[in-house]
C-alpha positions as CSV (number, residue, x, y, z in Angstrom):
1,X,6.7,8.4,-23.0
2,X,4.0,6.2,-24.2
3,X,6.2,3.1,-24.2
4,X,7.2,3.6,-20.6
5,X,3.6,4.3,-19.5
6,X,2.4,1.1,-21.3
7,X,5.2,-0.9,-19.7
8,X,4.2,0.4,-16.3
9,X,0.5,-0.4,-16.9
10,X,1.4,-3.9,-18.1
11,X,3.5,-4.7,-15.1
12,X,0.8,-3.3,-12.8
13,X,-2.0,-5.2,-14.6
14,X,-1.8,-8.3,-12.4
15,X,-0.6,-6.4,-9.3
16,X,-2.5,-5.8,-6.2
17,X,-0.6,-2.5,-5.6
18,X,-3.7,-0.3,-6.1
19,X,-5.5,-2.1,-3.2
20,X,-4.9,-2.1,0.5
21,X,-4.7,-5.9,0.9
22,X,-4.5,-5.6,4.7
23,X,-7.9,-4.0,5.0
24,X,-11.4,-5.3,4.2
25,X,-14.5,-3.0,4.0
26,X,-18.1,-3.7,3.3
27,X,-20.8,-1.6,1.6
28,X,-24.4,-2.3,0.6
29,X,-26.0,-0.8,-2.5
30,X,-27.9,-1.4,-5.7
31,X,-26.2,-2.7,-8.8
32,X,-25.9,0.1,-11.3
33,X,-23.9,-1.7,-14.0
34,X,-21.8,-4.8,-14.6
35,X,-19.1,-4.6,-17.2
36,X,-18.6,-8.3,-18.3
37,X,-15.3,-7.5,-20.1
38,X,-11.7,-8.8,-20.3
39,X,-9.3,-8.8,-18.6
40,X,-11.5,-8.2,-15.5
41,X,-15.2,-7.6,-14.9
42,X,-16.2,-4.4,-13.1
43,X,-19.3,-4.1,-10.8
44,X,-20.7,-0.6,-10.2
45,X,-23.1,-0.1,-7.3
46,X,-24.9,3.0,-5.9
47,X,-24.4,3.2,-2.1
48,X,-26.6,5.5,0.0
49,X,-24.6,8.4,1.6
50,X,-25.2,10.6,4.7
51,X,-26.6,13.5,2.6
52,X,-29.5,11.4,1.3
53,X,-28.0,10.8,-2.1
54,X,-25.9,8.0,-3.5
55,X,-22.2,7.4,-4.2
56,X,-21.1,5.1,-7.0
57,X,-18.5,2.5,-6.0
58,X,-16.5,0.4,-8.6
59,X,-15.2,-3.1,-7.9
60,X,-12.7,-5.0,-10.0
61,X,-13.4,-8.7,-10.2
62,X,-11.8,-11.7,-12.0
63,X,-12.0,-12.4,-15.8
64,X,-15.3,-13.6,-17.3
65,X,-13.8,-16.9,-18.3
66,X,-12.6,-17.5,-14.7
67,X,-16.0,-16.6,-13.3
68,X,-18.0,-18.7,-15.8
69,X,-16.0,-21.7,-14.6
70,X,-17.4,-20.8,-11.1
71,X,-21.0,-20.7,-12.2
72,X,-21.2,-16.9,-12.8
73,X,-23.1,-15.7,-15.9
74,X,-23.7,-12.3,-17.5
75,X,-27.0,-12.2,-15.6
76,X,-25.7,-13.2,-12.1
77,X,-25.9,-9.5,-11.1
78,X,-28.5,-7.3,-12.7
79,X,-29.1,-3.5,-12.4
80,X,-31.3,-2.9,-9.4
81,X,-30.2,-6.0,-7.4
82,X,-29.2,-5.2,-3.8
83,X,-25.9,-6.6,-2.8
84,X,-23.5,-6.3,0.2
85,X,-19.9,-6.3,-1.1
86,X,-16.8,-7.1,0.9
87,X,-13.8,-5.6,-0.7
88,X,-10.1,-4.6,-0.5
89,X,-10.2,-0.7,-0.7
90,X,-8.3,1.4,-3.1
91,X,-5.2,2.9,-1.7
92,X,-6.0,6.3,-3.2
93,X,-9.2,6.5,-1.1
94,X,-11.6,6.5,-4.0
95,X,-14.9,4.6,-3.6
96,X,-14.4,0.9,-4.5
97,X,-11.7,-1.7,-4.7
98,X,-11.1,-5.3,-5.3
99,X,-14.2,-7.5,-5.0
100,X,-13.8,-10.2,-2.3
101,X,-17.4,-11.5,-2.0
102,X,-20.9,-10.4,-2.1
103,X,-24.2,-11.3,-0.4
104,X,-27.4,-11.0,-2.3
105,X,-30.8,-10.1,-0.6
106,X,-31.9,-13.7,-0.9
107,X,-28.7,-14.8,1.1
108,X,-26.8,-16.1,-2.0
109,X,-23.1,-15.7,-1.6
110,X,-21.0,-14.7,-4.6
111,X,-17.3,-15.2,-4.5
112,X,-14.5,-14.6,-6.9
113,X,-12.7,-17.7,-5.6
114,X,-13.2,-21.4,-5.9
115,X,-16.2,-22.2,-3.6
116,X,-19.7,-20.9,-3.9
């Protein structure tokens, strides 16, 4: 039922169950889109693949309010920026996961945590 599904979503909302917290992976790609939305931002990047194309990866981040207090802005990441992202992968094997940190081409480190 809808009520049961909504309750399961609400209980999973602040859970790390979707992510393999014991593993960390890294990919490099170009920012495709940043969704600066509540409750969490999403960063989408295009990563080159072995067949000469690209695969889109999605990374869940913290809330805009949390990130603004850590000097992030809506324009911290822009489409076309190259970034290397370290992340906790999705348990289902899909491309992406939970954003841990990122390194921009100019060497700037972006984190979701306290220190920059």
